[in-house]
PAMARNU-904494 format. One record per residue: x, y, z of N, C-alpha, C, O, CB in turn; residue in one letter. Coordinates in steps of 0.05 Angstrom, whole numbers, plus 5000, padded with zeros to 4 digits. Glycine has a CB too. Layout:
<node n_c1="X" n_c2="Y" n_c3="Z" ca_c1="X" ca_c2="Y" ca_c3="Z" c_c1="X" c_c2="Y" c_c3="Z" o_c1="X" o_c2="Y" o_c3="Z" cb_c1="X" cb_c2="Y" cb_c3="Z" rest="A"/>
...
This chain:
<node n_c1="5016" n_c2="4976" n_c3="5000" ca_c1="5002" ca_c2="4999" ca_c3="5002" c_c1="5018" c_c2="5024" c_c3="4999" o_c1="5042" o_c2="5022" o_c3="5002" cb_c1="4989" cb_c2="5000" cb_c3="5026" rest="M"/>
<node n_c1="5008" n_c2="5047" n_c3="4993" ca_c1="5018" ca_c2="5074" ca_c3="4989" c_c1="5000" c_c2="5098" c_c3="4992" o_c1="4975" o_c2="5097" o_c3="4996" cb_c1="5029" cb_c2="5075" cb_c3="4964" rest="F"/>
<node n_c1="5013" n_c2="5118" n_c3="4991" ca_c1="4998" ca_c2="5139" ca_c3="4991" c_c1="4996" c_c2="5155" c_c3="4964" o_c1="5017" o_c2="5164" o_c3="4954" cb_c1="5008" cb_c2="5154" cb_c3="5011" rest="I"/>
<node n_c1="4972" n_c2="5160" n_c3="4953" ca_c1="4973" ca_c2="5170" ca_c3="4924" c_c1="4972" c_c2="5204" c_c3="4929" o_c1="4955" o_c2="5213" o_c3="4945" cb_c1="4944" cb_c2="5156" cb_c3="4904" rest="K"/>
<node n_c1="4990" n_c2="5219" n_c3="4916" ca_c1="4988" ca_c2="5245" ca_c3="4916" c_c1="5004" c_c2="5255" c_c3="4890" o_c1="5018" o_c2="5241" o_c3="4877" cb_c1="4998" cb_c2="5256" cb_c3="4944" rest="Y"/>
<node n_c1="4998" n_c2="5281" n_c3="4886" ca_c1="5012" ca_c2="5293" ca_c3="4859" c_c1="5034" c_c2="5315" c_c3="4874" o_c1="5029" o_c2="5334" o_c3="4889" cb_c1="4985" cb_c2="5312" cb_c3="4836" rest="D"/>
<node n_c1="5057" n_c2="5307" n_c3="4867" ca_c1="5079" ca_c2="5323" ca_c3="4874" c_c1="5079" c_c2="5354" c_c3="4867" o_c1="5089" o_c2="5371" o_c3="4881" cb_c1="5102" cb_c2="5310" cb_c3="4862" rest="G"/>
<node n_c1="5067" n_c2="5360" n_c3="4843" ca_c1="5065" ca_c2="5384" ca_c3="4831" c_c1="5041" c_c2="5402" c_c3="4846" o_c1="5042" o_c2="5427" o_c3="4845" cb_c1="5059" cb_c2="5379" cb_c3="4800" rest="Y"/>
<node n_c1="5020" n_c2="5388" n_c3="4859" ca_c1="5001" ca_c2="5402" ca_c3="4874" c_c1="5018" c_c2="5409" c_c3="4904" o_c1="5015" o_c2="5431" o_c3="4915" cb_c1="4971" cb_c2="5382" cb_c3="4878" rest="E"/>
<node n_c1="5032" n_c2="5393" n_c3="4912" ca_c1="5047" ca_c2="5399" ca_c3="4937" c_c1="5066" c_c2="5422" c_c3="4931" o_c1="5065" o_c2="5441" o_c3="4947" cb_c1="5064" cb_c2="5374" cb_c3="4948" rest="L"/>
<node n_c1="5081" n_c2="5423" n_c3="4912" ca_c1="5099" ca_c2="5442" ca_c3="4902" c_c1="5084" c_c2="5468" c_c3="4903" o_c1="5093" o_c2="5487" o_c3="4915" cb_c1="5109" cb_c2="5434" cb_c3="4874" rest="L"/>
<node n_c1="5060" n_c2="5469" n_c3="4889" ca_c1="5046" ca_c2="5497" ca_c3="4889" c_c1="5040" c_c2="5507" c_c3="4915" o_c1="5041" o_c2="5532" o_c3="4918" cb_c1="5020" cb_c2="5495" cb_c3="4876" rest="E"/>
<node n_c1="5034" n_c2="5491" n_c3="4936" ca_c1="5025" ca_c2="5499" ca_c3="4960" c_c1="5048" c_c2="5505" c_c3="4984" o_c1="5048" o_c2="5523" o_c3="5001" cb_c1="5006" cb_c2="5476" cb_c3="4968" rest="L"/>
<node n_c1="5069" n_c2="5485" n_c3="4979" ca_c1="5092" ca_c2="5489" ca_c3="4998" c_c1="5114" c_c2="5506" c_c3="4987" o_c1="5134" o_c2="5513" o_c3="5000" cb_c1="5103" cb_c2="5463" cb_c3="5006" rest="F"/>
<node n_c1="5110" n_c2="5514" n_c3="4959" ca_c1="5129" ca_c2="5533" ca_c3="4945" c_c1="5159" c_c2="5520" c_c3="4943" o_c1="5179" o_c2="5536" o_c3="4942" cb_c1="5131" cb_c2="5563" cb_c3="4961" rest="L"/>
<node n_c1="5162" n_c2="5496" n_c3="4943" ca_c1="5187" ca_c2="5482" ca_c3="4940" c_c1="5183" c_c2="5454" c_c3="4937" o_c1="5161" o_c2="5445" o_c3="4941" cb_c1="5204" cb_c2="5486" cb_c3="4962" rest="S"/>
<node n_c1="5203" n_c2="5438" n_c3="4929" ca_c1="5201" ca_c2="5407" ca_c3="4923" c_c1="5206" c_c2="5397" c_c3="4950" o_c1="5219" o_c2="5409" o_c3="4968" cb_c1="5223" cb_c2="5394" cb_c3="4899" rest="D"/>
<node n_c1="5193" n_c2="5373" n_c3="4951" ca_c1="5200" ca_c2="5358" ca_c3="4977" c_c1="5228" c_c2="5342" c_c3="4976" o_c1="5239" o_c2="5332" o_c3="4957" cb_c1="5177" cb_c2="5338" cb_c3="4983" rest="G"/>
<node n_c1="5235" n_c2="5342" n_c3="5003" ca_c1="5264" ca_c2="5332" ca_c3="5009" c_c1="5265" c_c2="5301" c_c3="5015" o_c1="5250" o_c2="5291" o_c3="5032" cb_c1="5275" cb_c2="5348" cb_c3="5036" rest="E"/>
<node n_c1="5281" n_c2="5289" n_c3="5003" ca_c1="5286" ca_c2="5266" ca_c3="5015" c_c1="5292" c_c2="5261" c_c3="5043" o_c1="5311" o_c2="5274" o_c3="5051" cb_c1="5302" cb_c2="5257" cb_c3="5003" rest="S"/>
<node n_c1="5279" n_c2="5244" n_c3="5059" ca_c1="5295" ca_c2="5241" ca_c3="5091" c_c1="5321" c_c2="5223" c_c3="5091" o_c1="5338" o_c2="5224" o_c3="5109" cb_c1="5274" cb_c2="5225" cb_c3="5115" rest="L"/>
<node n_c1="5323" n_c2="5208" n_c3="5070" ca_c1="5345" ca_c2="5191" ca_c3="5072" c_c1="5366" c_c2="5194" c_c3="5048" o_c1="5385" o_c2="5179" o_c3="5047" cb_c1="5334" cb_c2="5163" cb_c3="5072" rest="S"/>
<node n_c1="5363" n_c2="5211" n_c3="5032" ca_c1="5379" ca_c2="5218" ca_c3="5006" c_c1="5369" c_c2="5202" c_c3="4984" o_c1="5381" o_c2="5204" o_c3="4963" cb_c1="5410" cb_c2="5214" cb_c3="5009" rest="G"/>
<node n_c1="5349" n_c2="5186" n_c3="4987" ca_c1="5337" ca_c2="5168" ca_c3="4962" c_c1="5311" c_c2="5178" c_c3="4959" o_c1="5297" o_c2="5172" o_c3="4978" cb_c1="5337" cb_c2="5135" cb_c3="4967" rest="N"/>
<node n_c1="5299" n_c2="5191" n_c3="4941" ca_c1="5277" ca_c2="5209" ca_c3="4937" c_c1="5257" c_c2="5180" c_c3="4930" o_c1="5233" o_c2="5180" o_c3="4935" cb_c1="5281" cb_c2="5237" cb_c3="4908" rest="I"/>
<node n_c1="5269" n_c2="5157" n_c3="4921" ca_c1="5249" ca_c2="5138" ca_c3="4911" c_c1="5239" c_c2="5119" c_c3="4938" o_c1="5220" o_c2="5103" o_c3="4936" cb_c1="5263" cb_c2="5119" cb_c3="4887" rest="E"/>
<node n_c1="5252" n_c2="5124" n_c3="4960" ca_c1="5240" ca_c2="5104" ca_c3="4982" c_c1="5214" c_c2="5116" c_c3="4998" o_c1="5203" o_c2="5105" o_c3="5017" cb_c1="5264" cb_c2="5099" cb_c3="5006" rest="D"/>
<node n_c1="5205" n_c2="5140" n_c3="4985" ca_c1="5180" ca_c2="5152" ca_c3="4993" c_c1="5180" c_c2="5163" c_c3="5015" o_c1="5157" o_c2="5168" o_c3="5023" cb_c1="5159" cb_c2="5137" cb_c3="4992" rest="G"/>
<node n_c1="5200" n_c2="5169" n_c3="5034" ca_c1="5199" ca_c2="5186" ca_c3="5056" c_c1="5207" c_c2="5214" c_c3="5052" o_c1="5231" o_c2="5219" o_c3="5048" cb_c1="5215" cb_c2="5176" cb_c3="5075" rest="N"/>
<node n_c1="5190" n_c2="5233" n_c3="5052" ca_c1="5191" ca_c2="5258" ca_c3="5042" c_c1="5185" c_c2="5280" c_c3="5060" o_c1="5166" o_c2="5278" o_c3="5075" cb_c1="5177" cb_c2="5259" cb_c3="5022" rest="I"/>
<node n_c1="5198" n_c2="5298" n_c3="5061" ca_c1="5189" ca_c2="5326" ca_c3="5075" c_c1="5185" c_c2="5349" c_c3="5060" o_c1="5201" o_c2="5358" o_c3="5044" cb_c1="5208" cb_c2="5335" cb_c3="5093" rest="K"/>
<node n_c1="5160" n_c2="5360" n_c3="5065" ca_c1="5155" ca_c2="5385" ca_c3="5054" c_c1="5151" c_c2="5409" c_c3="5076" o_c1="5139" o_c2="5405" o_c3="5097" cb_c1="5131" cb_c2="5383" cb_c3="5038" rest="Y"/>
<node n_c1="5163" n_c2="5432" n_c3="5069" ca_c1="5161" ca_c2="5455" ca_c3="5090" c_c1="5157" c_c2="5482" c_c3="5079" o_c1="5166" o_c2="5488" o_c3="5057" cb_c1="5185" cb_c2="5456" cb_c3="5107" rest="S"/>
<node n_c1="5144" n_c2="5498" n_c3="5094" ca_c1="5141" ca_c2="5524" ca_c3="5086" c_c1="5138" c_c2="5544" c_c3="5108" o_c1="5121" o_c2="5539" o_c3="5125" cb_c1="5121" cb_c2="5525" cb_c3="5069" rest="R"/>
<node n_c1="5152" n_c2="5565" n_c3="5110" ca_c1="5151" ca_c2="5585" ca_c3="5128" c_c1="5138" c_c2="5607" c_c3="5117" o_c1="5140" o_c2="5613" o_c3="5094" cb_c1="5174" cb_c2="5591" cb_c3="5137" rest="T"/>
<node n_c1="5120" n_c2="5625" n_c3="5137" ca_c1="5102" ca_c2="5647" ca_c3="5129" c_c1="5101" c_c2="5662" c_c3="5153" o_c1="5096" o_c2="5650" o_c3="5174" cb_c1="5075" cb_c2="5638" cb_c3="5119" rest="K"/>
<node n_c1="5104" n_c2="5687" n_c3="5154" ca_c1="5099" ca_c2="5706" ca_c3="5178" c_c1="5105" c_c2="5692" c_c3="5209" o_c1="5089" o_c2="5692" o_c3="5228" cb_c1="5066" cb_c2="5715" cb_c3="5175" rest="S"/>
<node n_c1="5130" n_c2="5680" n_c3="5207" ca_c1="5142" ca_c2="5670" ca_c3="5227" c_c1="5127" c_c2="5642" c_c3="5236" o_c1="5134" o_c2="5631" o_c3="5257" cb_c1="5143" cb_c2="5692" cb_c3="5248" rest="K"/>
<node n_c1="5107" n_c2="5632" n_c3="5219" ca_c1="5100" ca_c2="5608" ca_c3="5224" c_c1="5114" c_c2="5584" c_c3="5208" o_c1="5121" o_c2="5589" o_c3="5184" cb_c1="5074" cb_c2="5609" cb_c3="5220" rest="F"/>
<node n_c1="5118" n_c2="5563" n_c3="5217" ca_c1="5136" ca_c2="5540" ca_c3="5202" c_c1="5116" c_c2="5518" c_c3="5200" o_c1="5108" o_c2="5508" o_c3="5221" cb_c1="5164" cb_c2="5529" cb_c3="5219" rest="S"/>
<node n_c1="5108" n_c2="5509" n_c3="5179" ca_c1="5094" ca_c2="5484" ca_c3="5172" c_c1="5112" c_c2="5462" c_c3="5163" o_c1="5124" o_c2="5468" o_c3="5143" cb_c1="5075" cb_c2="5489" cb_c3="5153" rest="L"/>
<node n_c1="5115" n_c2="5439" n_c3="5172" ca_c1="5129" ca_c2="5418" ca_c3="5161" c_c1="5111" c_c2="5392" c_c3="5160" o_c1="5098" o_c2="5384" o_c3="5179" cb_c1="5154" cb_c2="5413" cb_c3="5176" rest="T"/>
<node n_c1="5112" n_c2="5379" n_c3="5134" ca_c1="5095" ca_c2="5352" ca_c3="5134" c_c1="5115" c_c2="5333" c_c3="5122" o_c1="5129" o_c2="5337" o_c3="5103" cb_c1="5066" cb_c2="5352" cb_c3="5114" rest="M"/>
<node n_c1="5114" n_c2="5311" n_c3="5140" ca_c1="5130" ca_c2="5288" ca_c3="5132" c_c1="5114" c_c2="5268" c_c3="5121" o_c1="5096" o_c2="5259" o_c3="5135" cb_c1="5146" cb_c2="5277" cb_c3="5153" rest="Y"/>
<node n_c1="5118" n_c2="5260" n_c3="5099" ca_c1="5103" ca_c2="5238" ca_c3="5083" c_c1="5120" c_c2="5210" c_c3="5086" o_c1="5143" o_c2="5210" o_c3="5079" cb_c1="5098" cb_c2="5246" cb_c3="5050" rest="I"/>
<node n_c1="5107" n_c2="5189" n_c3="5096" ca_c1="5118" ca_c2="5160" ca_c3="5095" c_c1="5105" c_c2="5144" c_c3="5075" o_c1="5091" o_c2="5125" o_c3="5082" cb_c1="5115" cb_c2="5146" cb_c3="5122" rest="R"/>
<node n_c1="5108" n_c2="5149" n_c3="5051" ca_c1="5088" ca_c2="5138" ca_c3="5035" c_c1="5082" c_c2="5109" c_c3="5036" o_c1="5058" o_c2="5102" o_c3="5036" cb_c1="5095" cb_c2="5144" cb_c3="5010" rest="T"/>
<node n_c1="5101" n_c2="5092" n_c3="5036" ca_c1="5094" ca_c2="5061" ca_c3="5036" c_c1="5084" c_c2="5053" c_c3="5065" o_c1="5073" o_c2="5032" o_c3="5067" cb_c1="5122" cb_c2="5042" cb_c3="5028" rest="Y"/>
<node n_c1="5088" n_c2="5070" n_c3="5090" ca_c1="5074" ca_c2="5064" ca_c3="5112" c_c1="5048" c_c2="5074" c_c3="5115" o_c1="5035" o_c2="5069" o_c3="5135" cb_c1="5088" cb_c2="5072" cb_c3="5131" rest="E"/>
<node n_c1="5039" n_c2="5089" n_c3="5095" ca_c1="5013" ca_c2="5108" ca_c3="5095" c_c1="5011" c_c2="5127" c_c3="5124" o_c1="4991" o_c2="5128" o_c3="5138" cb_c1="4984" cb_c2="5088" cb_c3="5092" rest="Q"/>
<node n_c1="5029" n_c2="5138" n_c3="5128" ca_c1="5033" ca_c2="5157" ca_c3="5147" c_c1="5043" c_c2="5182" c_c3="5140" o_c1="5060" o_c2="5186" o_c3="5123" cb_c1="5049" cb_c2="5149" cb_c3="5164" rest="Q"/>
<node n_c1="5029" n_c2="5203" n_c3="5155" ca_c1="5037" ca_c2="5235" ca_c3="5152" c_c1="5039" c_c2="5246" c_c3="5175" o_c1="5022" o_c2="5239" o_c3="5191" cb_c1="5017" cb_c2="5253" cb_c3="5137" rest="V"/>
<node n_c1="5059" n_c2="5263" n_c3="5182" ca_c1="5065" ca_c2="5274" ca_c3="5205" c_c1="5066" c_c2="5303" c_c3="5199" o_c1="5081" o_c2="5312" o_c3="5182" cb_c1="5089" cb_c2="5263" cb_c3="5217" rest="S"/>
<node n_c1="5051" n_c2="5321" n_c3="5214" ca_c1="5045" ca_c2="5350" ca_c3="5208" c_c1="5056" c_c2="5366" c_c3="5237" o_c1="5048" o_c2="5360" o_c3="5259" cb_c1="5009" cb_c2="5356" cb_c3="5201" rest="I"/>
<node n_c1="5075" n_c2="5385" n_c3="5233" ca_c1="5087" ca_c2="5401" ca_c3="5257" c_c1="5078" c_c2="5430" c_c3="5243" o_c1="5083" o_c2="5437" o_c3="5220" cb_c1="5124" cb_c2="5396" cb_c3="5263" rest="F"/>
<node n_c1="5065" n_c2="5444" n_c3="5266" ca_c1="5066" ca_c2="5472" ca_c3="5260" c_c1="5081" c_c2="5488" c_c3="5284" o_c1="5078" o_c2="5481" o_c3="5307" cb_c1="5037" cb_c2="5482" cb_c3="5254" rest="L"/>
<node n_c1="5095" n_c2="5509" n_c3="5277" ca_c1="5110" ca_c2="5523" ca_c3="5302" c_c1="5107" c_c2="5552" c_c3="5294" o_c1="5102" o_c2="5560" o_c3="5271" cb_c1="5144" cb_c2="5514" cb_c3="5306" rest="K"/>
<node n_c1="5111" n_c2="5565" n_c3="5314" ca_c1="5110" ca_c2="5597" ca_c3="5316" c_c1="5138" c_c2="5605" c_c3="5325" o_c1="5145" o_c2="5597" o_c3="5348" cb_c1="5085" cb_c2="5608" cb_c3="5338" rest="Y"/>
<node n_c1="5154" n_c2="5620" n_c3="5313" ca_c1="5178" ca_c2="5627" ca_c3="5321" c_c1="5193" c_c2="5607" c_c3="5336" o_c1="5205" o_c2="5611" o_c3="5357" cb_c1="5174" cb_c2="5650" cb_c3="5334" rest="K"/>
<node n_c1="5192" n_c2="5581" n_c3="5322" ca_c1="5207" ca_c2="5559" ca_c3="5332" c_c1="5195" c_c2="5543" c_c3="5356" o_c1="5207" o_c2="5524" o_c3="5367" cb_c1="5234" cb_c2="5569" cb_c3="5339" rest="N"/>
<node n_c1="5173" n_c2="5552" n_c3="5363" ca_c1="5160" ca_c2="5539" ca_c3="5386" c_c1="5136" c_c2="5525" c_c3="5378" o_c1="5119" o_c2="5535" o_c3="5363" cb_c1="5153" cb_c2="5559" cb_c3="5408" rest="S"/>
<node n_c1="5135" n_c2="5501" n_c3="5386" ca_c1="5114" ca_c2="5480" ca_c3="5380" c_c1="5085" c_c2="5489" c_c3="5384" o_c1="5078" o_c2="5494" o_c3="5406" cb_c1="5119" cb_c2="5456" cb_c3="5396" rest="D"/>
<node n_c1="5068" n_c2="5490" n_c3="5364" ca_c1="5042" ca_c2="5494" ca_c3="5366" c_c1="5024" c_c2="5472" c_c3="5366" o_c1="5006" o_c2="5468" o_c3="5382" cb_c1="5035" cb_c2="5510" cb_c3="5349" rest="I"/>
<node n_c1="5031" n_c2="5456" n_c3="5346" ca_c1="5013" ca_c2="5427" ca_c3="5340" c_c1="5029" c_c2="5407" c_c3="5329" o_c1="5046" o_c2="5412" o_c3="5312" cb_c1="4989" cb_c2="5429" cb_c3="5317" rest="I"/>
<node n_c1="5026" n_c2="5384" n_c3="5339" ca_c1="5040" ca_c2="5360" ca_c3="5321" c_c1="5016" c_c2="5342" c_c3="5315" o_c1="4999" o_c2="5338" o_c3="5333" cb_c1="5068" cb_c2="5342" cb_c3="5338" rest="Y"/>
<node n_c1="5014" n_c2="5332" n_c3="5293" ca_c1="4991" ca_c2="5313" ca_c3="5288" c_c1="5002" c_c2="5288" c_c3="5273" o_c1="5012" o_c2="5293" o_c3="5251" cb_c1="4967" cb_c2="5328" cb_c3="5270" rest="V"/>
<node n_c1="5002" n_c2="5265" n_c3="5279" ca_c1="5010" ca_c2="5240" ca_c3="5267" c_c1="4983" c_c2="5227" c_c3="5257" o_c1="4964" o_c2="5222" o_c3="5272" cb_c1="5026" cb_c2="5220" cb_c3="5289" rest="D"/>
<node n_c1="4984" n_c2="5223" n_c3="5232" ca_c1="4962" ca_c2="5210" ca_c3="5219" c_c1="4968" c_c2="5181" c_c3="5204" o_c1="4987" o_c2="5177" o_c3="5189" cb_c1="4952" cb_c2="5231" cb_c3="5199" rest="L"/>
<node n_c1="4951" n_c2="5164" n_c3="5211" ca_c1="4959" ca_c2="5137" ca_c3="5199" c_c1="4934" c_c2="5127" c_c3="5180" o_c1="4912" o_c2="5136" o_c3="5183" cb_c1="4965" cb_c2="5114" cb_c3="5223" rest="K"/>
<node n_c1="4941" n_c2="5109" n_c3="5163" ca_c1="4925" ca_c2="5101" ca_c3="5142" c_c1="4916" c_c2="5121" c_c3="5121" o_c1="4894" o_c2="5119" o_c3="5109" cb_c1="4903" cb_c2="5088" cb_c3="5153" rest="N"/>
<node n_c1="4933" n_c2="5141" n_c3="5116" ca_c1="4928" ca_c2="5160" ca_c3="5094" c_c1="4932" c_c2="5141" c_c3="5067" o_c1="4952" o_c2="5127" o_c3="5062" cb_c1="4952" cb_c2="5187" cb_c3="5095" rest="I"/>
<node n_c1="4911" n_c2="5143" n_c3="5050" ca_c1="4915" ca_c2="5133" ca_c3="5023" c_c1="4918" c_c2="5153" c_c3="5004" o_c1="4927" o_c2="5145" o_c3="4983" cb_c1="4894" cb_c2="5116" cb_c3="5015" rest="T"/>
<node n_c1="4913" n_c2="5178" n_c3="5004" ca_c1="4914" ca_c2="5197" ca_c3="4987" c_c1="4917" c_c2="5225" c_c3="4998" o_c1="4904" o_c2="5231" o_c3="5018" cb_c1="4893" cb_c2="5193" cb_c3="4972" rest="K"/>
<node n_c1="4932" n_c2="5243" n_c3="4986" ca_c1="4933" ca_c2="5273" ca_c3="4994" c_c1="4922" c_c2="5287" c_c3="4968" o_c1="4928" o_c2="5279" o_c3="4946" cb_c1="4965" cb_c2="5284" cb_c3="5003" rest="I"/>
<node n_c1="4906" n_c2="5307" n_c3="4973" ca_c1="4897" ca_c2="5321" ca_c3="4947" c_c1="4893" c_c2="5347" c_c3="4954" o_c1="4887" o_c2="5354" o_c3="4977" cb_c1="4872" cb_c2="5310" cb_c3="4933" rest="E"/>
<node n_c1="4896" n_c2="5363" n_c3="4931" ca_c1="4891" ca_c2="5394" ca_c3="4936" c_c1="4865" c_c2="5402" c_c3="4923" o_c1="4857" o_c2="5394" o_c3="4901" cb_c1="4915" cb_c2="5413" cb_c3="4924" rest="R"/>
<node n_c1="4852" n_c2="5420" n_c3="4940" ca_c1="4829" ca_c2="5430" ca_c3="4932" c_c1="4831" c_c2="5462" c_c3="4939" o_c1="4828" o_c2="5470" o_c3="4962" cb_c1="4806" cb_c2="5415" cb_c3="4944" rest="K"/>
<node n_c1="4837" n_c2="5478" n_c3="4918" ca_c1="4840" ca_c2="5506" ca_c3="4919" c_c1="4865" c_c2="5512" c_c3="4938" o_c1="4887" o_c2="5507" o_c3="4930" cb_c1="4812" cb_c2="5520" cb_c3="4930" rest="D"/>
<node n_c1="4859" n_c2="5523" n_c3="4963" ca_c1="4884" ca_c2="5529" ca_c3="4981" c_c1="4883" c_c2="5508" c_c3="5003" o_c1="4895" o_c2="5512" o_c3="5024" cb_c1="4885" cb_c2="5560" cb_c3="4993" rest="N"/>
<node n_c1="4868" n_c2="5486" n_c3="5000" ca_c1="4870" ca_c2="5464" ca_c3="5019" c_c1="4885" c_c2="5440" c_c3="5011" o_c1="4887" o_c2="5433" o_c3="4988" cb_c1="4843" cb_c2="5456" cb_c3="5025" rest="Y"/>
<node n_c1="4896" n_c2="5428" n_c3="5029" ca_c1="4909" ca_c2="5404" ca_c3="5025" c_c1="4894" c_c2="5385" c_c3="5043" o_c1="4894" o_c2="5388" o_c3="5068" cb_c1="4940" cb_c2="5406" cb_c3="5032" rest="L"/>
<node n_c1="4879" n_c2="5363" n_c3="5029" ca_c1="4865" ca_c2="5343" ca_c3="5042" c_c1="4880" c_c2="5316" c_c3="5047" o_c1="4892" o_c2="5305" o_c3="5029" cb_c1="4842" cb_c2="5338" cb_c3="5027" rest="K"/>
<node n_c1="4878" n_c2="5306" n_c3="5072" ca_c1="4889" ca_c2="5280" ca_c3="5075" c_c1="4865" c_c2="5263" c_c3="5083" o_c1="4847" o_c2="5268" o_c3="5098" cb_c1="4914" cb_c2="5279" cb_c3="5096" rest="L"/>
<node n_c1="4871" n_c2="5240" n_c3="5067" ca_c1="4842" ca_c2="5224" ca_c3="5067" c_c1="4848" c_c2="5191" c_c3="5069" o_c1="4870" o_c2="5183" o_c3="5061" cb_c1="4822" cb_c2="5231" cb_c3="5034" rest="C"/>
<node n_c1="4830" n_c2="5175" n_c3="5081" ca_c1="4832" ca_c2="5149" ca_c3="5082" c_c1="4808" c_c2="5137" c_c3="5066" o_c1="4786" o_c2="5132" o_c3="5074" cb_c1="4832" cb_c2="5142" cb_c3="5110" rest="D"/>
<node n_c1="4818" n_c2="5132" n_c3="5040" ca_c1="4796" ca_c2="5127" ca_c3="5020" c_c1="4780" c_c2="5154" c_c3="5015" o_c1="4790" o_c2="5175" o_c3="5008" cb_c1="4776" cb_c2="5102" cb_c3="5031" rest="G"/>
<node n_c1="4754" n_c2="5151" n_c3="5019" ca_c1="4737" ca_c2="5176" ca_c3="5013" c_c1="4732" c_c2="5189" c_c3="5039" o_c1="4714" o_c2="5206" o_c3="5039" cb_c1="4710" cb_c2="5169" cb_c3="4999" rest="D"/>
<node n_c1="4744" n_c2="5184" n_c3="5061" ca_c1="4739" ca_c2="5195" ca_c3="5088" c_c1="4762" c_c2="5215" c_c3="5094" o_c1="4784" o_c2="5207" o_c3="5098" cb_c1="4738" cb_c2="5171" cb_c3="5110" rest="K"/>
<node n_c1="4757" n_c2="5241" n_c3="5096" ca_c1="4778" ca_c2="5259" ca_c3="5102" c_c1="4782" c_c2="5260" c_c3="5126" o_c1="4762" o_c2="5266" o_c3="5141" cb_c1="4775" cb_c2="5283" cb_c3="5094" rest="Q"/>
<node n_c1="4809" n_c2="5256" n_c3="5138" ca_c1="4818" ca_c2="5256" ca_c3="5162" c_c1="4831" c_c2="5285" c_c3="5172" o_c1="4828" o_c2="5292" o_c3="5196" cb_c1="4837" cb_c2="5235" cb_c3="5163" rest="L"/>
<node n_c1="4842" n_c2="5298" n_c3="5158" ca_c1="4853" ca_c2="5324" ca_c3="5160" c_c1="4854" c_c2="5337" c_c3="5137" o_c1="4852" o_c2="5324" o_c3="5116" cb_c1="4877" cb_c2="5325" cb_c3="5170" rest="A"/>
<node n_c1="4858" n_c2="5367" n_c3="5139" ca_c1="4865" ca_c2="5385" ca_c3="5121" c_c1="4882" c_c2="5407" c_c3="5134" o_c1="4883" o_c2="5412" o_c3="5158" cb_c1="4842" cb_c2="5394" cb_c3="5109" rest="N"/>
<node n_c1="4897" n_c2="5420" n_c3="5112" ca_c1="4913" ca_c2="5443" ca_c3="5118" c_c1="4904" c_c2="5467" c_c3="5102" o_c1="4902" o_c2="5466" o_c3="5078" cb_c1="4942" cb_c2="5438" cb_c3="5114" rest="I"/>
<node n_c1="4899" n_c2="5485" n_c3="5116" ca_c1="4889" ca_c2="5511" ca_c3="5096" c_c1="4918" c_c2="5531" c_c3="5093" o_c1="4931" o_c2="5539" o_c3="5113" cb_c1="4858" cb_c2="5532" cb_c3="5114" rest="H"/>
<node n_c1="4923" n_c2="5536" n_c3="5069" ca_c1="4945" ca_c2="5550" ca_c3="5061" c_c1="4932" c_c2="5580" c_c3="5054" o_c1="4925" o_c2="5587" o_c3="5031" cb_c1="4961" cb_c2="5534" cb_c3="5035" rest="F"/>
<node n_c1="4929" n_c2="5595" n_c3="5077" ca_c1="4918" ca_c2="5620" ca_c3="5073" c_c1="4934" c_c2="5641" c_c3="5085" o_c1="4958" o_c2="5636" o_c3="5087" cb_c1="4891" cb_c2="5620" cb_c3="5083" rest="G"/>
<node n_c1="4925" n_c2="5666" n_c3="5093" ca_c1="4941" ca_c2="5686" ca_c3="5107" c_c1="4959" c_c2="5670" c_c3="5130" o_c1="4983" o_c2="5675" o_c3="5132" cb_c1="4921" cb_c2="5710" cb_c3="5120" rest="E"/>
<node n_c1="4949" n_c2="5653" n_c3="5144" ca_c1="4967" ca_c2="5638" ca_c3="5159" c_c1="4957" c_c2="5607" c_c3="5158" o_c1="4935" o_c2="5601" o_c3="5149" cb_c1="4968" cb_c2="5650" cb_c3="5189" rest="F"/>
<node n_c1="4973" n_c2="5589" n_c3="5169" ca_c1="4964" ca_c2="5560" ca_c3="5163" c_c1="4942" c_c2="5553" c_c3="5184" o_c1="4941" o_c2="5564" o_c3="5206" cb_c1="4989" cb_c2="5538" cb_c3="5165" rest="F"/>
<node n_c1="4928" n_c2="5536" n_c3="5177" ca_c1="4904" ca_c2="5526" ca_c3="5193" c_c1="4904" c_c2="5496" c_c3="5188" o_c1="4904" o_c2="5487" o_c3="5165" cb_c1="4876" cb_c2="5541" cb_c3="5183" rest="S"/>
<node n_c1="4903" n_c2="5480" n_c3="5209" ca_c1="4903" ca_c2="5449" ca_c3="5208" c_c1="4877" c_c2="5444" c_c3="5222" o_c1="4872" o_c2="5455" o_c3="5243" cb_c1="4930" cb_c2="5433" cb_c3="5223" rest="I"/>
<node n_c1="4859" n_c2="5426" n_c3="5210" ca_c1="4835" ca_c2="5413" ca_c3="5218" c_c1="4842" c_c2="5384" c_c3="5221" o_c1="4855" o_c2="5372" o_c3="5204" cb_c1="4812" cb_c2="5417" cb_c3="5199" rest="N"/>
<node n_c1="4834" n_c2="5373" n_c3="5241" ca_c1="4836" ca_c2="5342" ca_c3="5243" c_c1="4810" c_c2="5330" c_c3="5252" o_c1="4798" o_c2="5340" o_c3="5271" cb_c1="4859" cb_c2="5333" cb_c3="5264" rest="V"/>
<node n_c1="4801" n_c2="5311" n_c3="5240" ca_c1="4776" ca_c2="5295" ca_c3="5248" c_c1="4783" c_c2="5274" c_c3="5270" o_c1="4806" o_c2="5265" o_c3="5275" cb_c1="4763" cb_c2="5279" cb_c3="5221" rest="S"/>
<node n_c1="4762" n_c2="5268" n_c3="5281" ca_c1="4767" ca_c2="5248" ca_c3="5302" c_c1="4769" c_c2="5220" c_c3="5288" o_c1="4754" o_c2="5213" o_c3="5270" cb_c1="4743" cb_c2="5249" cb_c3="5326" rest="K"/>
<node n_c1="4788" n_c2="5204" n_c3="5299" ca_c1="4793" ca_c2="5183" ca_c3="5284" c_c1="4787" c_c2="5158" c_c3="5304" o_c1="4790" o_c2="5135" o_c3="5296" cb_c1="4823" cb_c2="5184" cb_c3="5274" rest="Q"/>
């Protein structure tokens, strides 16, 4: 199993390419990050384990950490990044003036 996502959609929201955590982009362990107005958003995708970890910081101080399992797809809808298990949305990240993270009960 793996997480289905479009790297170009992530590039458009994070404004940079993903970075390999191991030096081998093919192993599916990717980090995306973006900083805006002293807020830092980092998302780790572990493609073959179907896990996504999200970190939001303000001035290098943790605000929220979310670890999501059983993610089968990540998709963009306008300025939102939706993290889903099949058709069920487990979380979303809004890329607006500030970052906003919404998580459903699992």
